[in-house]
N, C-alpha and C positions, 0 to 999 in steps of 0.2 A: 086812500087818499090820504096826501099829506097836507092837511089842513091849513097851516102855517104858511106855507108856499101857496099854495090854490088862494089864499086871502091877498097876498100881494103880489101876487103874480101878473104882471102889464104884457108880457112878450116873452118870446123862446128863442134863442139862436142857437143854430145848429152848423157844424163843420161837419157834410158827409162825403167820406172818402171813398177810395177803392175797395179798402178791407177794412174801412171802422167809421163810425160815428161819435162823434161828442156831442152834446147838448147841454145849454145852460139855461136855467131858469132865471130871468131877471124883472126886479121890480121898475116903478116908472122912474126910478134914477138910475135905470141902467146898473144897479148893485146885483150882484150874483147871489141867488137865493140858496139855489142847489145845484150840482151838475151830476152828470151822467154819460155813459158811453156803451158801446155795442160793438161786437166784432162782425156786425152784418152790415156790411161795405155794399157799393154799387157790385162788386163782381159777384156775390152772392143773394142777389136779389133781381127778381124781374120788376117791371112795372107796376101789376098790380099788389105786389107785395109790401109797397115804402110805408102806404098810410099805416097800415097793422102794425111794420116794425116803430112805425114813429109812435105811434099809441102806446106800443110796449114799454120804449124808454121813457115817456115822458106823461103817461098815463096818470099816473100817482099825482102829477102836479097841476091836472087838469079840473078848472070848478065844474059843477054840475051843470052849469048854464052858460050862455054868453059866449063871447068870440075870443079866441086867444092868436094873435098874430104869430106865426113860427115865421123867421128868416132863414134860409137856408144857402149857404154856399158848397161847394165843390162839385162832388161828381154824381149827385143827384139830379143837377141839370145837364148832365151830359147828355148825348144821342141813344147811348143804350141805357140812361137811368131812368128816373121817374118821368120826367118831360123835359123836353131839350128846349134849353132856354140858350140861345145862338149866340156863339162869339161877338163880342163887339169887337170892331177895328181899331187897331192903335192908329193916331194916339187917342186918347180916353180920358178925361177928367176921372180922378177915383172918387169923388163926391157924385159923379152920374151913372154907376152902374145899374141903379134902379130901372133907366129905363128899357134896360134889354130884359127885366125880370118878367115870368111866367107864374102862372097860377095853375096848379093840376086841379081836377075834379076831386070831389072829397065826398065820402058817406056822412062822415062826422060833421055836424055844423057848427061845435063849437071851435072845429080848425080853420083858421086862414093863413094857408100854408104861399109862401112866394119863394120861387128857384131865382136865386142869382147869376148874371151870366159869367162866363171865363171871358177872355180875351185874345184875338188873333194877330196874327202879324204876317202879311204879303211879302214875298221877297224883293226885298228893295236893293240889297247889292249883298255881294259875294258874301260879307262876314256875319250881317243881320238878316237871313232868309227865312222861309215859311217856319213859323213858329206858333204855337198854342200855350195857353195857362189855363187852371180851373182850380179856382180856390186861394191861389196865390196871390190872386189881384185883390181880393179883400183884405187880406193880411198887412197888403201895401196900402189899401185904404186905410187902416187903422193907426198907419205910421202919419196921415194926414190929419188927423182928428185933434184937437184941442179943446180941453175942458176950460170953459172960462167960468164957470160959476162954481161956487164952493161945494156942492152937490155934485158935479159933475154931470148934471142934467143940461145946462145949457152948452152947447158945442159948436164950435169955428171950426172953418175947414182951411187949414193952413196950406198954404202953396207950397210944397216942399221942391227944392232941386236938388238933385244928387244922384248917386248910385246907390242902390240897393241888393242885396243877395240873400236869397231864402236859401240855405244848403238844405240839403236833402236826397232821397234816391235819384232823383233830377233835379239839380240846384235851378235856381230861377237868377239870373242877374237883370234887373229891370234900370231904365234910364227914367226918372221922373224930371218934369220942369214946369215950374209954376202949377204942380198938383196933379200933373197929367202924365201918364206912361206915355212916354214917345216911341220907344222900342226894349225890345228885352231880347234876350236869348238863354238857350236851356242847354245846361252840359250834365251829361249823364253817369257823372261822377260818383255818386254813391253807387248806383248799379253797378257801372265797370269795378270797383274796389270789391264787391259781392261775388262777382263773377270769378274776379281773379283768384279772391282768397277761398272760394270754395268749390269751385268747377274747373281750375287749371292746375298744372302741376306745381304751383306754390303754395296747394294746400298743403303740403306734405311739411311743409317749412313753417308753416305759422299756427301752430297747434298752441294755443293760450286761454285761459278763462276770460270770460266775456269782460272788459273794460280794463284788462291789464296793462293793455298798449298805450293807457292814459298817456299824454303828453306831459302831465303834471311829475311822472315819474322821470327826475334825471335822464338816466339813461334811453329811455325812450324818447324823451322831449331833442336828446342830442342827435338821434337817429333821424326824428322829424324834419327838424331843421337842414340839416345836413342834405335830405331828401329834398326838401323845397328848393335849395339854393342850387343842387346838380341841376334836377329838371331846370330849373327858369332858365340857368343858362345855356343849356342844351337840349330843348324840349323834342329834338328830332333822334335823341338816342332813348328816347321812351322805354321800347321795346327790349332794348340791349339793355338797359338799367332792371327791367323787370326780370330777365333770366338771370341777372348779376343775382337778385335777392337768394336764389334756388342755390346759385353757386356759392355763395358767401354762407349758406348753413351747412354746406357740404366741407368745406375747406377754411373757414374763420375760425381759428384756435381763440381768438380772442373775445368772441360772444360768448354771452353767460349760456350755462346747460339749461336743459329741461324747459319748463314753460317761460321762463324768462327770456330765452331765446327765441321763443317763438313771438313774445310779446315786443320784441324789438326789431325783430323783421317786421310784424303787422306795422308798426308806428313808422318804419321807413316806406312800407308798401301805401301809407296813409299819406306819408307826405307826397310821394311821387303822384299819386293822383290829382289830389288839392293842388299841388305844385303846378302842374300839368293846365290845368283847369285855370291858373292864374297868369302861367305863360300867354294862356290863348288871348287873354284881355289886357295884357302890361300896357298896350297904349292909352287904352280907358282908364285903368287906375293910375298910370301917372297926370293924365288930366285932372282927374279929383283930388291928387297931392296937390299938383300946381295952383289948383283953385283952395286950399287948404281946406278941403271938405273931408269929413269922415266918411268911410262907406258903413252904410248900415245893414247889421247883419240882423235877420229874423229867423227866429226857430228854438231849438232846444238848447240848453245853455252849453251841454257837452260836444254836440256839433259845432257850434258857433264857436266855442274856444278854439278850436283846433284851426277853423278858419281865420280867427283873429291872429291866431301866432302866425300862421303862415303867410297873411297879410304885413304883420308886424317885421317877420323876416325880410320881408321884400321893400321894408322901408313906408307900408303904407298904416294909415291909421283907421281905427273901427270904431264901431259901439255897438251894443246888443239890444236888440227890444224881445222881448218874450214874446215865442210865438203866439200862444192863448189869449196873452194881454192884446195882441193886434188882431187874432180874428175878432174878437170879441168888442174890440174899436172899431172895426171894419164894418161889423154887421151891424152894430149900433147907429153910424151914421145910414147906412142903408135902412135900418127901421125907421129913423128921422125924416128920411125923404118919402118914404113910403106911407108914413101916416099923416105927414104932412099934405101927401097929394090926395087922399083919401078924405081928410077934411075939405080941402078945398073943393073935390067933386062935390062933398054932403052938401056946400055951402053955396054951390053954383059960381063960384070964384072962376 
């Protein structure tokens, strides 16, 4: 056991996804004392496996006696996860996620585990139909947390209004109004890129080392920006532009040779799929620009940088919030709400 962590531990934050989990030990001021991760996500676990895996990951932080609150967001609360925390329908205020939280049965009396719910959307119109999110809502809640004390412990809820995007395998776009998610949409852009790059005829043209297609390279940047512009102007030509990648590899003598060639074409493919995603949201993006609001990007720096470049290419401004900071802030809000509710019950309030 890490005695220094155990002595200062106030609670544990966990983001439990489909393929992995991340856990953080925090003190009473929500400062991170330690962090750990595991490759055992929901897809590799059965309901009775979760407590043992959680203890394996955070066991060294646990004190020998007492109770440790563990606040978990993500797929552990899915129907096929540890215990289902049913989706809350939108609109939902992001400081009210804990009202749908559930607590699984546990063997270790030291653990006090709470699973947070996701959000769902019924079909309201053709553009914003049935949709679900699980985990991203907690990151969005972090966007609304404001520290009011010098130590970060005193927290206020900021009623944020605007458009936020969480890029990823399944990118989420969420509309916030006064701190509530009113609607959202999911775009399978990351998965589409992966399928095209690795399981289509395009795979023969995209051979390049990981990361070498980064738009920070001037040649890659030019290819990415050109693709974003092209597909925004003619989204119906998407499938034709895709095969054009293969034809360009076979015929364009102006491309560099070797791995640099694959990197240029991969950057173009990235621009096409991200550009297509933005083309489908152009009306909403124009409204944000008209209101002089930045689009908030939440996630890892590399992917958010691509989205920021694509948005800038089309005349939209954005700013980025680190994904880890967002999920920790969101889980901190949930922990505060749950802890206050527990104190109210204990005092009979």
